C-alpha positions as CSV (number, residue, x, y, z in Angstrom):
1,X,125.9,118.8,47.9
2,X,125.1,116.6,45.0
3,X,127.1,113.4,44.4
4,X,129.1,115.0,41.6
5,X,130.0,118.0,43.9
6,X,131.0,115.6,46.7
7,X,133.3,113.6,44.5
8,X,134.8,116.7,43.0
9,X,135.4,118.2,46.5
10,X,137.0,115.0,47.7
11,X,139.4,114.8,44.7
12,X,140.3,118.5,45.0
13,X,141.0,118.2,48.8
14,X,143.1,115.1,48.2
15,X,145.1,116.9,45.6
16,X,145.6,120.0,47.7
17,X,146.8,117.8,50.7
18,X,149.2,115.9,48.4
19,X,150.7,119.2,47.1
20,X,151.1,120.4,50.7
21,X,148.9,123.5,50.1
22,X,146.5,122.6,52.9
23,X,146.8,120.5,56.1
24,X,144.3,118.8,58.3
25,X,142.9,121.0,61.1
26,X,140.8,120.2,64.1
27,X,140.1,123.8,65.2
28,X,136.7,124.8,66.4
29,X,137.0,127.8,64.1
30,X,136.3,126.3,60.7
31,X,134.9,127.4,57.4
32,X,132.5,125.5,55.2
33,X,133.4,124.2,51.7
34,X,131.0,125.3,49.0
35,X,131.2,124.3,45.4
36,X,130.8,127.1,42.9
37,X,130.4,127.0,39.1
38,X,133.0,128.4,36.8
39,X,132.5,129.7,33.3
40,X,131.5,126.8,31.0
41,X,129.8,125.0,34.0
42,X,133.0,123.6,35.6
43,X,133.0,123.2,39.4
44,X,135.5,125.0,41.7
45,X,136.0,124.8,45.4
46,X,135.1,127.9,47.5
47,X,135.3,128.6,51.2
48,X,132.6,130.3,53.2
49,X,134.2,132.5,55.9
50,X,131.1,134.0,57.5
51,X,131.2,131.8,60.6
52,X,134.9,132.4,61.0
53,X,134.5,136.2,60.6
54,X,131.7,136.2,63.2
55,X,134.1,134.6,65.7
56,X,137.0,136.9,65.2
57,X,137.5,140.2,67.1
58,X,137.1,143.4,65.2
59,X,140.0,145.8,64.9
60,X,139.7,149.2,66.6
61,X,141.3,150.9,63.6
62,X,140.3,150.8,59.9
63,X,142.3,148.7,57.5
64,X,143.7,149.8,54.2
65,X,141.3,149.6,51.2
66,X,142.3,147.7,48.1
67,X,141.4,149.1,44.8
68,X,141.7,146.9,41.7
69,X,143.0,148.3,38.4
70,X,140.3,148.2,35.8
71,X,140.9,145.3,33.3
72,X,144.5,144.9,34.3
73,X,144.2,142.7,37.4
74,X,146.3,145.2,39.4
75,X,145.7,145.6,43.1
76,X,146.8,148.8,44.8
77,X,146.7,149.4,48.5
78,X,145.7,152.9,49.5
79,X,146.1,154.1,53.1
80,X,143.0,155.9,54.3
81,X,143.1,158.5,57.1
């Protein structure tokens, strides 16, 4: 990460800790923090879950599929057979 990304990440994490939205964890199953770019070149904090997903057990049955409404931001869960 660049210096700007590191500073932005530290500020964002401190703010999330202060608000109580996240808490410190010392788990061996962790996810990496990645900085992404928003529209107009602003930075945002993202989490990479690939390592965590690789360590979790897969379900023996399929999960429901989520379909998003077009242009309305609506999420509908549909049970698949």
